[in-house]
Each structure stands twice: as structure tokens, then as C-alpha cells.
N, C-alpha and C positions, 0 to 999 in steps of 0.2 A: 504494500500500500504506500503510495507516495505521501510526501509530507503534507501537501495540501488536502489530500483525501482524508488523512488522519485528523486534520483540523476540522474539516467539514463534519466528519463523523462525531467528533467531540462536541461540536456546536449542536448538532442534532440531538445528541444525548442530553445535553444540558436543557435544551428547549423541551425535550420529551418529558424529562423528570419534572420540570417546572409546570408544564401543562397538566400532568397527572395530578400534581399537588393542588393546582387551582381548580380542577374539575371535581375533586372530591368534596363531599359534604363534610364540613368541619364543625362538629358539635360545639356549641357554646353553652347551652343549658339542656340537660337531659333528665327527664323523669319517665322511666320505662314503665310499661303497663304491668300490672300484677296479673299474671296468667294463672296463678295458683289459687288465689282466694279473692281476686278482684272481679268486678262486673261493670256493666255500662250504666251510666246515669243519664237520663234523658236531657238533651240540650237541643231543643227543636221548636220551631215556630211555624205556625200555619197562617199565612198572610190572608187567607180567605175569611176565616171565622175566628181567628185568634186562639184556637185550641188545636194542639197544645201551645203553651206559651211559657216555655222554660228556657232560660239561658244560663250557662255556667261559665265561670272564669277561674283562672288560677294565676298566681303571681310568681315572679322571679326577680332576683337582684342581679343587675348587670355586672358581670365579673370583669369586664374590660370595655373599652370604648368602641370596639369594632361593631359594625352594623349587623342587623339581622337580615339575611338574604333569603332564607326560606323557612317554612314551618312544617313540621311533621307532627302528626297526632294519631292516636289509636281510637277506634270505635267499633261498634257492632250493631246489628239489627236484632230486635226482639224476636226470639224463636227462629232466628236465621232466615227471616223473610226478606231476602235481598231483592231490592227493586230492579226492574228491567230498564227503567228510564234513568237519565242522568239526574244526579242529585246536586243541589246547590248549597254551598257553605258560605257563611259570612264569617270573616275573621276580623276582629277588632283588637287594637292595643290601646290601653288606657294608662294614664298616669295613676299613681297611688294617691288616694286622698289621705293626707296626714292626720286628719281629724278622726277618720273612721277606719283607716287601713283597709279600705275597700276600693274598687274601681272608681276612678274620678274622671278627669278630663279625657275626652276622646282624642287620641293622637294619630291613629292610623285605622283605615277601614278599607277592605277589599272583598269582593265577592268572587267565588270560584265555582265553576260548573264541572263536575267530575263524573266520569262513567264508572258506576260501581262494579261493572264487570272487569274493569282493568286495574282494580286496586289489589295490591299484594296482601295475601292472607298471612297472619302470624301464628295461626293455629287456633285451638279452642281454649276458652277460659273455663272457670269453675262451673259455669252454667251450661257448658257445652255449646256455647255460641261462638261462631267464628269471629275472630278479631282481625280487623283490617288496619293496615298502616297507610295513612293518607299523607300526601306530600305535595306541597305547592311552593312555587317561587314567587316572592313578592315582586310586584311590578316596580316598586321603588324600595330599595333597601331601607329598613327602618333604623334611623340614627338614634343612639341612646348615650346616656352618660354613665360612666363607671360608678358603681355604688348605688345608683338609683333603683327604686323598686317600680316595676311595671306589672300590668295585668294583661293577660291574653284571654279573650273570650272567643269561643267557637260554637256556632249554632247551625244546625241543618235547617234550611228554608224549604219547607215542603208545601206545595200549593193546595193540597186537599188531603186531610188526614184519613178520609175514608178510603183513599187509594194508596196511601203510603204507610209502610210499617214504622214502628217506633225506632228511631235512631238514638244511640246513646254514646257519649264520650266515655272512654274507659278509664277506670280508676288506676292510679299509679301505685307502685310499690311504696307503701307508706314508710317503711324502714329507711328508705334512701333520702327522705326529706331531712334536711339539716336545719337551716335557719328559719325559713319561711314555711310554716305549716299552716294548713287550712286553705280553703278556697272560698268562692263566692257564688251566689245564685240569685236570680231575680225572676219572679213570675208576675210582676206588676204589669198592668196594661201599658202598651207603648204610648209615647208622647202623641197626643192628638194632632199636633202640628207636623209630626213626621210619622205617619202611620206605616210607611214602608221601610222604616229604619228601626228594627227592634232593639238596636244597641244604644239608642240615644235617650238621655234624660230619664233613666229608670232607676228607682232605688234598689240598692243591692243589700243582701244580707250575708252573714257568714255561713259557710257550708263546711261540712266535716271532712270530706275526702279530697285529697289532692288528685289532680287529673294527669293523664299520661300525655306528654308532649315533648318535643325536642325542637330547639332553635339552632340553626346553623349560621355560619358566618364566613368571612374571607380569611385567607391565610394570615399568619402573624407577619408583622412588618419585617421581622428578621429573615423570613423565607423569601420575601420580595427582594431584600437586599442581597441575599445569597444568589438569587437568580441573576441580578445585575452584575455581581462580581464574576459569575461564571461566564456571562456573555462578554464582559470586558476582557477577561483572561483569554478567551478564544480570539477575540479581535486583536489583542496584542500579539499573540502568536502568529496570526495570519499576516500581520504587517511585517514580520521579520523576513529578511531576505533569505 
């Protein structure tokens, strides 16, 4: 192999390793589902008649300043009645209300339509219901501050409960919770001024069980710097006579 070919091969190797690192989901916050003794808890809203009308949320403390790029969560359908139509989820992120330690100001909101037949199964839970892992990429990465507490709420938006099975967000392994235990729930009527937005201006209450979700982010700045150094080293070698 000639000198130039070796340099080209080295450059491709550096770029390949860096691309692999960037393409991986890098967990920032992880609360895994309890597949042994956990179950799903309804988080579902029917826009037609308001029944069901339950939204759940869970909190996390930002461990560093990197943005949230995608959201993973686990859930299941009552009695394994998996729908054949696409299902819509609303994901919201709220600030922490320091007076109540419950969801406060709305900071992010996005709606996703998913095909339930294309969602990966994680196996059966204690109720012999199939648990699915959902995954969405945020259109705009959510910026946050290190050390701040935030709330994530996830709700299935179903158009007609008579045609849709009950969907529930799965509970997390409670023993893995460290600092922030507990979650939140609201079943109050939506704000009349925003009837199509179940996440706005609703009173929250404390809930007992933490929910299963994972937030991922971009690589550490050190990895980016390492990639730059690798490219620079290859460039320096290529410029040698």
C-alpha cells in the first residue's frame, strides 16, 4: 500500500469511528421498565368526548448541559389489544414548579404519529402484556440547564375510545430511582381556551410510581475534539512530502 493510500485509509477510519459514535443513541437519563413486577398506567386522552382523560408525567434532573435529541419510552395495551391504525402521542416538557415540585411552565411540545405494528417489543410484563419501546426524534433538540429539574409528560391521543384499546405508560424499576422519586398525574378537564391541547393549564397532583423513559443526547465535547484532532493529524501527514 502506498503512503498516500495508507493516509486515505487512516482518514476513512477516523471518519468511520466518529460517524459511528455520532449515530449512536447516547443515554442521558434512563429509567428502565420493570418487566418483573411492573405494569402500565393509563396516560390517554380522547379528544372527542374527553374520556379517558388521564395524563402522566415524570421528572429528571439534568446531569449536564447537553440537549435532549430524542425520547424513548415503554408502554403497552390492555389485554394486548394492539390497534391496527396509527397511534398519536403528545410529548411535552415542563419546567419544575418550585412551589409544588410538580409540572409548571410548558417548555416544549410535539406530536408524533406512530405505526404500532412497527414498534419493537421488549417482551411480556407481570400481567403478560406485551411491552413496546417507543422512540422519537425531537424536531428541535431541547436545550436545558445543568442541575435543573424538568418534567416529561407522554399521552396517547386516541380519537374514539370505543374503537381504541387502553394504552398505558409502563412503570419503571423503582429501585433505580435515586434523587427524584415520584411522578405526577392530572385528570382535570382541559383548558376551555385550548380544548385541543390536553397539556396546557391543568392542575397536577403527585403520583406514586415512576415511569419508564430514556432521554438521549449528543456526544461529549471531548469526543468532538478527538475527532478534530484525528482529522488534523491525517491532514498533517498528507501534507508531508
